N, C-alpha and C positions, 0 to 999 in steps of 0.2 A: 675441508679440502679447499685448496686455493683456486680461485677463479683463473682459468687458463685462457681467458680472452680479455686481458687487461690492457694489452699493448697494441699499438699500430706502428708500422714502419713508414716513415716519410722521408722523401729525398730532401736534403738540406736546402733551405732558402734563407734570404736575408731576415725573414721573420724570426728565425731561431738563433740569430747572432748572439744575443745576450746569454741564451741558455747554453750554447756551444762553448762560449768563453768561460761561463761558470763551471761547466762540466770539466773543462781542462784544468781550471784553477783548483777545483776540488781534489783532483788527482795530485797536483803539485803540492797542495797543502798536506796531503797524506803521504808525502815523500815518494810518490810514484811518478816517475819522469819518462817512462816508456809505456805507451798505451798500445792496445791491440785493436786492429780493425779500424783505426782512426784516420786512415788516408794521410798519414804524416802530420796530423794536427799538432802532435807533441813536438815536432821539429820546426814546423813553419811558424806556429804561434801567432799567426795573423789570420783572422777570420776571412777577410776578403780574398787574400791570396790562396788560402786553403780552399775556399769555395770554388774559385776559378779552377783549381787543380782537380777537385772532385768532379766538376762538370766535364772537364777534359778527359778524365780517367775512363768515362763511359765509352768514349769513342774508340774505334779500331785503329786510330792513328797514333796511339801511344808509342813511346820509344821501343825499339826492338827487344830490349832486355826485359821489358815489362809486359803485362797483359791488361786488357780492358777490365775495369772493375766498377761495380755499382755500390755506393755507400748509402746506408740509411741511418737515420736517427730512430731510436726506439723511444716512442713517446707514450706515456700513460694516458689512457683515454679520458679518465675522469677529471684530470686537472691539467692536461696538456704538458706535463713535466717530462723533460728528457731524462730518461733513466739509464740509457745505454747507447751504444753505437755498434754498428755491424757492417762489415764489408764483404761483398761477394765477388770473387775473382771469376771471370767468365770462363776461363780455361786454365789449365796447369802448364807450367814450364818445368824444367828440371829442378830448379830451386824450390818452387812451390810443391812439387811432388815429394821432395825429400823431407821438408820439415815445416811447411806453412799451411798447405792445403787450399781449398776453395774459399773457406770462410774464416774471417778473423772477427772477434767480438770482444766487447768489454762493457761492464756495468759500473756506474759511478760508485765510489766507496760507500756512500750513505744509503744505497739501495740494494746492497748485496744480501745474499742469503734469504731472498724472498721468491726465488724461482723465476726471476726475470730472464736469466740467461737461457734457460730451457725454452721459454716461450719465444724469445728472440730468434733462436735457432730454428724453431718450428716454423715461424713466419718466413725466415730466410730460405728455408727449404722449398717453400711454395714459390718463392721468386726464382730459385734455382731451376725448378721445373719449367717455368715460363722461359728461361734462358736456354732450355734444352740440355741442361746438365742432368745426366741420369744417374751418376754415381758420385757422391760428394765426399771429398777428403777433408777431415778436420784433424788438427793436432793440438796437443797441449802438454805442458810439463807434467810429469807423473806426480809431482808433489802437489799440484793444484787440484785438490779433491773436488772443489766446486765446479771447475771447468770440465773435469773428467765426467762428472755425473750429468752435467747438462748435455754433453755429447751422447753419453750412453742412454739418457732418457729419450733421445730422438732416434734411437736405433743404431747408434754407432757401434761397429764391430772392430775390435782391436786387431790390427794386422801385425804390427811389430813395434819395437822400441829402438830408438837410436840415441846415441850420445852426441851432444853438440860440442862445439869447441871449448865451451866453458865446463864441460864435464857433467852437464845436467842431462837427465833422461827425458826424451821427448817421446810421447806415445802418438802413434798414427792410427786414426780410426776412419773407416769407410762407412758411409750411410747410403744404402741403396734406395733410389727412387723408382726402381723397376720391379718392386715386389707386386705380384698379382695374387690377390686372395680369392679363394673360391667363391666367396659371397659378394665380390665386388660388382657383379652385374646388376645388383639392385640400385646402383648409382647411375646406370645408363638411362638417359632421358626417354628412350623409346620403350623401356620396360615398365609396363603398367602393373603387371602381376606376374610373379614367378614363385614356383614351389621349389624348395631346395631340400635336399636330403643327403646324408652321408652314411657310408657303411665301411667298416674296417674288414679287410680280407686278409686271410693268411692260409694260403694253399699253394699247390704246385704251380698254379697259373700266375698268381699275383700276390704280393705282400705289400700292404699299405692301405690307403684310404681311397675310396671311390666316391666322387661327389657328383650329384645330378642337379643341373639347373633345367627345370621344366618350365618353359615360358608359357604361361597361361593366357597372357594378353599382351600383345605388342602394338604400339600405336603406328609404327612405321617399320617395314621389313628392313633388315640389314642386307643390302645387295652389293656384292663385290663389283669391281670395275669390269670383270668379265661376264657379268650378268648372273652369276651364281648367288642364290639366296642362302645365307647361312644362319639367319635368325628371323623367325616369324612366330605367330601364335601357334602354340602346340609343338614347336620345335624343341629339341632337347640337346643339351651339351653335356656329354658324359666325360668326366675328367678323372684321370688316374694319377694318383700321387704316390709314387714309390720313393720313400725317403732316403734310399741308398743310391738313387739314380740321378743323372744329370739331364734327364728328358722327361717332360710332362706331356702325356697324351690326352688330347680332347677329341672325342668322336662326336661329330655333328649329325643329328638325325632330324628329318622333317616330320610333319604332322602325321604321316603314315608309318613312322618308325623305319623309314628307308634311309640308309646311310648317304649323306651328302659328301663328306670328306673326313679324313683323319688329319688332325693338325698336331704336330710335334714341336713343342717349345724346347729349345736348348736352355738349360738353367744353370746358373751359378750354384744354386742350392734349392732343394725342395724341402720345405719344413712345415712347421705347424705352430701357430700362436693362438693361445686362448681357445684351443680346440678347432681352429679354422686352418685348413691347409693353404699353403701358398707356394708359389715358385718365384724365385728371384731371376727374372728374365735375363738371358744372355744374348739377346738380339736375334741370332739366327733361328730360323724356323724351317721345318720341312713339312710339306703337304703331300699326302697320299690320296689320290682320287680312286673311285671305285673301278675305273678302267685300268688301274695299275700305274698311271702316270705319277711320277714323283717330281716335286718342285722345291727348289731351295730359295728361301725368301730372306729379305732384309740384310743382305750382305753389306749394303751401304751403311746401315746403322752400326754394324760390327766394326767397319772400317773407321767410322767417325769416332767411336768409343776408343779405338786403338790410337788414332791420331791425336785425340785430346788427352791421352795419357790416363784414361780412366780404367785401362786394363793393360797388362803386360804383354809382351810378345809371346810368352809361353801360354798365357790364357787365350790369346787370339788364335794361336795355332791349335791348341787343345779343342777349342770350340769347333773349328773346322773339322778336326778329326772325328769328334763325336758325331757331327752332322753327316759326314761321308760314311762313317761306319754304319750309322742308322739307315742311310739310303741303301747301302749294299744289303743290309739285313732284311728290309721290307720289300725290296724290289721283286716283283712277280709273286709277292706273298700276300696280296690284298685279300684273298679268300680266307687265309689263316687269320689275318688281323680282324676281318669281318666276323668270323666265328667267335673270336675272343670278345670283341666289344658287344656283339649282339647278345651273347650269353649274359653279360653283366647289365645290359640295358634292361633285359627281361627281369632280371633279379631285382634291380632298383625300382622298376615300375610295379 
């Protein structure tokens, strides 16, 4: 099995001038005159001018028809050799949405078919998260099997195919950075010990999986701005994964098994990978309190995703419809919801 921690991404500096020039020349020697994700290195052909452009590209002051972008060199750790190049566009415009995407990348000819593209994209996705990009678009020519696999290896889901002006087929893939796995609480710094269990249910009440996070030891309680504690020692998060639904319910219980609140996540998809349920978060959330109060949360996140072209107008409107339909359904029905979740908490415990 290949080591998946062979590379690091570094921002270009004068130190890498010789390597960048050699990288470009190797492509030319291989009769490749158009590079991907290179920040126009193939057309500028002058390291100093190119480096100045790369530095300026990061700024929000780029020309109106362009978007800010960060370019990295993919450098092998054991010998500091530049094996590839990758560029992250901070946001989409109509052109990028159509056939380019957030990320462009390329591996030098002599280093191909070694799994480097997959690792480069993985590292770039971590940078995307830092930039606040929650759903990443990548594209490739259908005939480019290596590129296609490197995107799919990083969770790329094919949305559609388009034909470019040269008659070539371009595939458009989306990679979600908003997937929340049921087991992910183990990564929380304040979670010192948690017991996790899952049970499949198929009856008139519910069809799907129920997952229980029972927090055995918490170093510091998780308290909301309004003073409500939703996570502490012996608290429970009871999560309901209906794989035909666009809503994931979490019932939050305290150490006395008293309900704190019900939290409904709007989801692009509810699924399962390697036996672990997940929901692909769609920004909007609805909270139901024991007194019957309902609260709509994170509208600003949904608006940001729409404004950044990470979702269509139809998806934006559908998400609101799902949330409002849910609010209408649960309004004044907290006792019915409580009876439902109490039943399964007792069963899971």
